[in-house]
MARKEMI-459671 format. One record per residue (C-alpha): residue number from 1; residue in three letters; x, y, z. Coordinates in steps of 0.02 Angstrom, whole numbers, plus 50000, padded with zeros to 5 digits. Each point is the difference from the previous one (the first is absolute). Example, Ala and Ser with C-alpha at 12.3 -4.5 7.8 and 13.67 -1.06 7.14 Angstrom:
<rs>
n 1	res ALA	x 50615	y 49775	z 50390 .
n 2	res SER	x 50069	y 50172	z 49967 .
</rs>
This chain:
<rs>
n 1	res MET	x 58993	y 57164	z 60332 .
n 2	res LYS	x 50103	y 50114	z 49891 .
n 3	res PRO	x 50082	y 49922	z 49847 .
n 4	res LEU	x 50176	y 50062	z 50041 .
n 5	res PHE	x 49986	y 49927	z 50176 .
n 6	res VAL	x 49944	y 49831	z 49931 .
n 7	res VAL	x 50141	y 49993	z 49873 .
n 8	res GLY	x 50124	y 50046	z 50137 .
n 9	res LEU	x 49931	y 49862	z 50111 .
n 10	res VAL	x 50020	y 49871	z 49861 .
n 11	res ILE	x 50180	y 50054	z 49966 .
n 12	res LEU	x 50038	y 49995	z 50186 .
n 13	res ILE	x 49933	y 49823	z 50015 .
n 14	res LEU	x 50099	y 49945	z 49846 .
n 15	res GLY	x 50158	y 50076	z 50075 .
n 16	res ILE	x 49977	y 49908	z 50164 .
n 17	res GLY	x 49958	y 49838	z 49910 .
n 18	res SER	x 50154	y 50014	z 49889 .
n 19	res LEU	x 50110	y 49989	z 50155 .
n 20	res PHE	x 49938	y 49826	z 50042 .
n 21	res VAL	x 49931	y 49914	z 49844 .
n 22	res PRO	x 50130	y 49928	z 49880 .
n 23	res LEU	x 49967	y 50010	z 49813 .
n 24	res PRO	x 50030	y 49840	z 49900 .
n 25	res LYS	x 50117	y 50011	z 49852 .
n 26	res LYS	x 50015	y 49858	z 49874 .
n 27	res GLU	x 50149	y 49969	z 49886 .
n 28	res ARG	x 50004	y 49873	z 49861 .
n 29	res ALA	x 50155	y 49936	z 49912 .
n 30	res GLY	x 49992	y 49867	z 49869 .
n 31	res LEU	x 50043	y 49927	z 49833 .
n 32	res GLU	x 49882	y 49960	z 49858 .
n 33	res VAL	x 50054	y 49891	z 49855 .
n 34	res GLY	x 49870	y 49951	z 49872 .
n 35	res GLY	x 49846	y 49938	z 50092 .
n 36	res VAL	x 50094	y 49962	z 50162 .
n 37	res SER	x 50025	y 50127	z 50137 .
n 38	res LEU	x 50100	y 49984	z 50160 .
n 39	res GLY	x 49989	y 50135	z 50132 .
n 40	res VAL	x 50017	y 50047	z 50180 .
n 41	res GLU	x 49886	y 50122	z 50087 .
n 42	res THR	x 50052	y 50079	z 50164 .
n 43	res THR	x 49896	y 50106	z 50117 .
n 44	res HIS	x 50071	y 50132	z 50117 .
n 45	res LYS	x 49906	y 50102	z 50128 .
n 46	res GLU	x 50066	y 50177	z 50021 .
n 47	res THR	x 49936	y 50141	z 50108 .
n 48	res VAL	x 49992	y 50180	z 49941 .
n 49	res SER	x 50141	y 50114	z 50055 .
n 50	res PRO	x 49966	y 50080	z 50170 .
n 51	res ILE	x 50034	y 50170	z 49922 .
n 52	res VAL	x 49859	y 49975	z 49875 .
n 53	res SER	x 49885	y 49942	z 50140 .
n 54	res GLY	x 50045	y 50153	z 50103 .
n 55	res VAL	x 49963	y 50116	z 49854 .
n 56	res LEU	x 49830	y 49917	z 49975 .
n 57	res ILE	x 49958	y 50017	z 50185 .
n 58	res LEU	x 50051	y 50183	z 50006 .
n 59	res ALA	x 49909	y 50041	z 49838 .
n 60	res GLY	x 49842	y 49914	z 50062 .
n 61	res ALA	x 50006	y 50091	z 50166 .
n 62	res ALA	x 50029	y 50168	z 49912 .
n 63	res MET	x 49852	y 49969	z 49883 .
n 64	res MET	x 49888	y 49955	z 50147 .
n 65	res ILE	x 50049	y 50159	z 50091 .
n 66	res ALA	x 49974	y 50104	z 49842 .
n 67	res GLY	x 49831	y 49918	z 49974 .
n 68	res LYS	x 49944	y 50043	z 50176 .
n 69	res ARG	x 50058	y 50182	z 49987 .
n 70	res LYS	x 49933	y 50034	z 49825 .
n 71	res ASN	x 49819	y 50030	z 50046 .
n 72	res GLY	x 50006	y 49982	z 50188 .
</rs>
């Protein structure tokens, strides 16, 4: 397979996956005094913006098409 086609396929798969798979984000807030620390850690799951996912999908498809046309 042509390298540009493979890269486009990977980007396309990442774009489709980013629509459905949430990314974990951890936040830590706390206080440390001397040798004692007190803190709270929260975890949020956020998905990527649909606009970013759409751009990844379109870019991947364009790279796959360009990879097919380059030497074919």
